[in-house]
N, C-alpha and C positions, 0 to 999 in steps of 0.2 A: 565817138572815136574808138572807145574800148570795144563796142559791139562790132565795128568794122574789122578791127584787128582780130577779134575772136573768130569771125567768119573766115578771114584769110588763113588763119591757122588751120581751121577745119578743112578748108579747100585743099591746102597743102597736104594735110594728112590723108585725105581721100585719094590724092594722086600719088602718094608714096608707095614704094614697093612693099613696105611692112604691112600696110593696110590691105593693099590689093591682094597680097598672098593669101589672106584669110577672108576675102570677100567672095562668096559663092552665089550663084543663081542656079537653082535646081534646073536640071536639063529639060524638064517638061513644063516649066512655068515661063511663058514668054510674054504674057501681057496681063498683069494684075493691076486693076485700077483702084486707087484708094479714094473713097468719098470723104471729104473733109467738111466738118461743120465747125463753126466758130461761135461760141457763146460769150466771148469776151466783150467788155465795154472798153473801147479804145479811147485813150487820152492822147494828149499831144506827144507823149513819149512813146517810143516803140515798145511793144509788149516783149517780155522775156521769151526767148525761144528755147526749145529743147531740141537738140540734134542727137540722133542716135541710130543704132541698127536694130531693126526688128528682125529677129531670127526665129524661125519655127523649125525646131528639130523634130524629125520623125523617128520614133524609137519603137522597138518591139519590147513589150513588157517582159516577156521571157525570150531572151535573145537566142537567135539561131546558133550563135557561136559559144563555145564551151571554154571554161577556164582550165587550169592545169589539173584540177581534180576531176575533170569530166562533167562538171555541172554547168548549167546554162548561166551565162551572165544575166544581170538584171538591167533592163532599160537600155538595151543595145542600140546605139545610133546607126541609122540607115542612111539618111540624107537630109538635106534641108528642103522643106517644102517652100520656104520663102526666106530670102536674105535681102533686106531692102533698107536703104537709108530713109529715115523719116525726119522731117523738120516740123515741129509743132509749136505754134505760138501759144502763149498763155491763154487758157480758156478755150482751146480747140480740141478736136477729136478727129482721128482718121479711122476709117472702117474699110475692110475688104472681105469679100466672099468669093471663094474659088474652089475648084476641084484639083486634086493632085493624083496623078497616076503613077503608082509605085513601079509598074512594069517598065516604064521608060527610064527608071533608074536601076533596073536590073533586079527588082524584087517583086516579080509578078506573082509570087507564091504567098504573099502576106495574107493574114486572115483578120477579119473584123474584130474577133475577140482578143487579139494579141497586139493591137496597134494603138499607139498613143502619140499625140502631138504635144510638144513643150514649147510654148511661146515665151520669148525673152526680149527684153529691151536692154541694150548695152549703150551707155552714154559715151558720146564721141569726145571724151576728154582723156588724153593719154596720161598714164602713170608708169613709173618704173617698176617692173616686176622681175622676180627671179624664180626660175623653176627649180633651182637648187639653192634654197635660202641659206645664208642671208645675202649672198653676193655673186652666185655663179649662175650661168645659163640665163642671161638677161632677156627680157621680152618687153614689149610695150603692152601694158594692161589697159583694158577698157572695162570699167566696172559695170556689173549688171544691176539695174535699178528695179526690175519687176519681172515676175515669172508667173505663168499660169499653165496648167496642163490638163488635157482632156482626152479620155478614151472614147470609144464609140458611144454616141448618144449622150455624152456628158458635156457640161459647161463648167468652166472654172475661171476664177479671177485672182489676180494678185491680191493678197490679203495682208493685213497687219494683225499683230497679236502682242500681248505683253512681252516686252523685250525685243520685238521685231518690227522694224519700220517697213518691211517688205517680205515677200517670199524669197528665200535664198535659193540660188542655183549652185550645184556642185557638178563639175565635169571631171570624170574619173578616167584618166589615161591609163590604158591597160593593154595586154596582149594575151593571146591564147596560150603561149608557152611560159608565161611569167609565173614563177613559183610562189609569189606572195600576193599576186593580184586578187586571188579569190578571197583573201582576208579582208582587203579593203572593200571589195564589192559586197561581201556579206555584212560587214559592219554598217555600211551605208544603207543597205536594204533593211537591216534590222531597225535602224534609227527611223527610217521612213515609215516602216510598218508600225512603229510605236506610236506615231501621231504626236510625239512630243514637240515637234517643230514644224513650222510652215516652210518646207523645203522640198525640192525635187533634185534628183541626180540623173546623170546620163553617163553611160559607159562608152567611152571612145576607144574602140578596140583596134589599135593601130595596124596590126599585121593582117587584119581580116577585111578592112574597109578603107579604101583610098581616101575618102573624105575625112574619116577619123584620123588617118595618118597625117594629112595636111594640117588639120586643126592642131594636133598635139606637137608636131615637129616644126612646121613652118611658122605657126603663130606663137605657140607657147614655148618653143625651143626646149622641149623636154630633155631632162637629164637621163631619166630611167623610169620604168614602170614598176609599181603603180605610182602615179602622182595625181593628187586632187587639187584642182584649181577652183576655189570657191568664189562666186560672184565675179568671175572673169579674172581672177588673180589677186583679189584683195587679200585673201589668205591662201597659202600653199602648204600642203602636207605631202611630204615625199616619203615613199616606202610603205610597205605593208605593216602599218602600226597595229599592234594587238591591243592597245589600250583604247577602249571606246571613248574615254574622256577627251582624247586628242581630237577626235572627230566632232564631239559635242562642242568643244571650245572653238573649233573652226567655224561651225555653223552659228553659234551664239555670237561670236565676234562680228560676223557679217550682218547678223540680224540687228545689231546696234548701229550700223553704219547710217549716216545721214544720206538720204536719197532725194531725188527730185519728186515733185508732187505728180505722180503718174497713176493713171488707171489702166489696167490691162485685163482683157477678157477674151477667152477663146472657147470655141465649141467645135466639135468634130462629129461627123456622121459617116458611117460606112455605106458606100454605094454599091459594093460588090465589084467583082472583076478587078481587084487590086486598086480600086479607086476610093478616095475619101473626099468628103466635102468639109471645108474649113471656113469658119467665120471668125474674124479677129478684129478687135478695136483697141486703140490706144488713145488715151486722153492726157492732157496736161493742164492741171489747174481747174478741172471741171469733172463731174462724174462721168465715168466711162459708159454707163448705161443705166437708164431708169425705165421701168415698164411704161407702156402707153397708158393714157388716162381717158376713160370715157368722158366726153364733153356733154355732161347733162344727161337727161333721160331721153329715151327714144321719142321721136316726134311723129305724130300722126293722129288719126281719128281715135277718140277714146269712147265713142259710142257706136256700136256697129250691129249689123244684122247677121244672123247665122248664115253660113255657107256663102258668104260674100267676101271677095278679096278686097283688102285695103292695103295701101302702101304706107310703109313706115321708114323713117330715115334715122340712121345711126351715125354718130360723129365721135371722133376721138382726137387726142393731141399726143404728140411724142416730143419730149424735150430735145432729143437728138435728131429729130426729123428722119427717123428710121421708118422703114416699111413695117406694117403689122397686119394681122388678120383679125376678123371679127367672128364671134360666136354669139348666136342669139337664142335665148330661151323664151318661148312663146307662152309659157304659163299653163299650157294644156297637155304637158307631157312630151311635146315636140321640141327638139333642140337642133339647131343647124350644125353642119360641119364647120370647120374653120374656113372662112371665106376671105379671099383676097389674092394677092396683097394690095393694101391701100397705103397711102402716105398721109401724114399728119394733115388734118383739116379737110381731107377728101372724104366726103360722106358716102355711105353705102345705103342704097334703097332696096327694100325687100317687100314682097306682097305676102299676106297671110290671111287665112280665114279660119273661123271657129265653127264647129258643127253644132255645138250645144250652147244654149243660153247660159249666162253666168258672168262672173267677174274674173278677169285674167290679168296677170301682171307680166308685162314684157320687160325683160332685162337683157343686157349684153355685156360682154367683156372683150378684151383685146389681148393678143399675144404677139410680141415683137421678136426680133432676133434672139437666138439662144433660148427660145421657148419661154421667155419670161412673160408671165401673165398678169394682167391687171385684176383688180377686184371686180365683182359684178356691179353694174351701174345701179343707180336708184331706179325703181320701176315706173313704167307708165301703166296705169290701171285702165283696162278696157272693159266696158260693160256691154255684153252682148245680149240684146233683147229682141223680141219679135216686133217691137213697136218703136225702135230707135229712130233717130234722125227726123 
């Protein structure tokens, strides 16, 4: 009965104006399919579900927009590459892989060296928040439970650290003409560069970007710039505070917050022509990603003749049933490219021959999404002689 009531509340929230006003779908993502795997062991009771928003912010590391001092903002928000409701049963994982074209959002001049994606999970449980603490400019807060960010060619995951249950997100509401916004932006950037905390921040420049304006005005009901909303409004800092400790306290407070058992991983690659490729996965109560594992040694003839082709079979397993690639080392100085993709328990067959007599060790390894590689397999030793077989 409690679970039914909870789902009815969530459905009502999803249909309410307050939620719809901040629910975006990027204008060039029309059909993204999530692959869901379930590693849970079901009992007679229903598994616990996690319901939340997966939002992927696209930002420029060095923003095109300037602060009041004429300096570039840091991590300036452009658009959402994805904004989707996810429902995850305990022990399940969802994965998506897609391309995003910035030109369709009006940013066809982005460069691969200056673009980053910030993946976030906001839990769909409402809390009372105030953008002018302690009791003015109310808004409905949905707290952020996991964050990961990746630039071109990078992979990142939500991490824990001493004093931190998760990576913290700070959304910085600002504007180009704000006389104190540069203080907040530079404070946050200094803290990020220090590496003291697992956190990411995003600059929502309200007078330069319509999506940013909607986020800070329609959802967060901003009082004035600058305003920092940490973890979706769990902590709010108003005004260009010059004391760094205020921002440290904000981040540290969020880091101690109890969050759901989520895994989040994201990778991004630059495709050129203002396009990026994004891979993202979210898990609940199970690892978000583990590398594929070679399933034993290569199979095939271990005694052979020179200059004669023999077939060898390679097999691997992946706990999340992801695709992966194989790479084979033939022990004679020859190594294959990454071959595939293949799926778990789908074997790959390759032929090879050796020119010279001798003993050779065949090994292989696998690489799954986000370029995570397995260790090399144990070897199959092949003896090449003129009188074999």
